[in-house]
N, C-alpha and C positions, 0 to 999 in steps of 0.2 A: 428344442430341449433334449430330444431323444439322443442325438449324437454325444452331447455332453454327458448325459446320464450313463450311456454305454462306456464312455471313456473313463468315467469315475469308477464304474463297476469293474473295469479292467485294470484298476490300480493306478490310473493316471491322476495323481493327486492335484496337479495344476489345473484339472478341469473343475475342481470344487468351487473356487470363487467365480469362475466363469459361468457356471451353472446358476449360482446365486444371482449374479448380475443379469443374466437372461430372464430369470423369473421377475426380477425388479423391473426390467425394461418392458416386460409385458404388462406393467401396471399393477403389480401385486407386491408392494414392498413388505406387507405383513407376512405374506407366504414366503418371501425371500428371507425374512428374519427367522421364521420357523426352520427353514431349510438350513440356514447358516448355524442355528443352534444345534440342529441335529447332527451336522458335520463335525461340530466341536473343534473349529479351527481357532487357534490362539496366538497367531503371529500378528505383528503390527498392522500388516494390510487387512487382515481379517477384521481386527478391531475398528480400523478406519471404515471398512465397508459396512460393518455393523452400525457405525455412527451415522453414515449416510442414509441407511434404512430407517433408523429411528427418526432422523430429521424428516424423511419423507412421510412418515406416519404421524408427524406432529409432536413427537415426545422429544422436546429439545433438551431437556435435562439429561435424559439417557444418551442422547447424541453427544453432548458435551463430554460425559463420562467416558464414552467410547473413543472419542478423538484423543482424549488425555491418556487413556490406556495405550492407545496406538503409539503415541509419543514417548510414553514411558519405555516401551519396547524398542522404539527406534526414534530417537530424538532428531534425526535428520530427515524424517519423512515429510517432505514438502507438502504433499497433498493434504495431509492431515493438519499441518499448520495452516494452510490456506482455509480449509473447511472450518476449523476452529475459530480462526479470525473472523470469518464471515458470520459465523454463529454468534460470536461474542458482540459484534456490532449489532446484530439483529436483537439481541438481548439488552441493548443499551449500555454495553460495557466497552466503549470504543477505545479508551485509553489502554485497557488490558489487551485489546486485539492487536495493537500496533507491533508488539514484539513478535507476534506470530506472523504477521504480514511480512516482516523483515526476514524471518527465518524461511518462509515459503519462497522469498525471492532469492535468498542465498542458494536454495536448491535448484530453482529454475529462473534465472535472471532475465530470460527472453520471453516469458510467458505473459501475454497481454492481459489475461484475466487476473493474474496476481497483481500486476501493476494497478489495474482498475479497482481491484478490491482495496488496495492501500489508499488510493485517492478517495474512494468512497468513504472510508473510515476517517481520513484526515479532515474532510470537509465538515464533519460534525463532532470532531474531537475538541474538548474544551481546553486542552493544553497539548502543545507539541513538544516532545523532548528534543533537546539540542542534538542528541545522538542521530536523530533522523535527518539532519541537514544533508549529509552526503546522498542519502536516498532521494531526497526531494529534488537536489540538483540533477541526479541521474534521471528522475522522472521528467524534468524539464527538457532533457536532451532527447527524449523519445518522441517522435513525431505523431504517434497514433494516440496519444493520450489527451485528456481534456485539461490543458495547462491552466485555463482560467480558474478551474476548480481549486488549483493550488494557491491562489492569491491570498486567500484568508489565512491558511496555515502559515504561509511565509510571512504575512503581516504580523501574525501573533509571535513568530520567532524573533523578528527583528524588533518588535516594539519593546522587548525586554532588555535590549542592548543600550547602554548609556550613550554611546557615540550616535546611535541612530536617533535616540530621543532628542539629542542636541541638534541633529540634522533637521528634525521636524520642527524644532524651535527657531531654526534660522541660522545655525552655526555652520560654517563651511571651512573650518580649519583643516590642517593636514590629517589630524587624527580622525576626523569625521570622514574625509575622503578615503582614507585607508580602510575604514570599517565598511564603507560602501563598495569598495573595489574588490569584491569577492564573487566567486562563481554563483552563489545563491542570489545575489542582488542583480548582477548583470544578466544572468539567465532569466530572472523574473521580468526585467525590464524588456528583454528581447522577445520573450515568448507570450506575454499576456498584456492586456490593457490595464494599466493601474487605474483603479477607480476610487480608491480611498482619497477623500478630499485633502486630508492633511499631507499625504504623500504627493498628491498632484501639485499643491502649492509649493512644497519643498523642491520638487522636480523643476518647476518653473524658475525658482530662485537659482537652482544649480545651472540650468541652461543659460540664464542671464550671466552668471559668474563665468561660465565657460566661454561665452561669446565675447563679453566685454573686458573680462579681467584675466583671461588665459588660465583660469583655475584648473582646466582639465588638460593643459598642454602636456603634462607628464603622466597623464592617466588615460591612455589610448583605449584600453578596454572598456573603461567607464564611460568615455565619450562616445564610443561606438554603440553601447548599450542605450545610452540616453538618446542618441540620434534615432535609433530604431523605435524606441518607445514614442518619441515625438512623431515620427512618421506613421 
């Protein structure tokens, strides 16, 4: 701590948040909060840091307020979006958390923790917005993620689509096949084991139609995904 304190006394302002973090890392988040208040920092990163300290002390309401203050000053601060999303999920507000997960990934699309956070929220979310479909497809293309955890959110998205409802009821006309021949469906079949009984029965009918009736002759991507699912 002493070198950071000396740097701060010498007018090195960038040492201030580092000093606060050092106090936090020594296991004293309450002391770090007091120090941060004394330093009177008011930029976005300082408010984000203050939020993490309130979270560490168990004051989740104050933490949320600080994360929102950070985003008010810098709407693109991905770390604040991520921490706010994680906090909202912890508070049982998973639907509200989704937009912040997306914003966090816009800032750092290759951060594994941010992808894992999104999936953890999706698996308990009562409803999945259609706007998240491209994000779910992107998650299915990343090898380090738990793709099986995405099965329920994908099922929820697809169940609201009339053509998919007809597929589950036994229809296999061209409109149904077109609705299935999408990156969301094909990646789902390629990357996970489909456990839903209704979908498994429908997949069996589709395999039979593909083998006996040539229903998939012009749908190579769909046939490939179906073959990988069967394997």
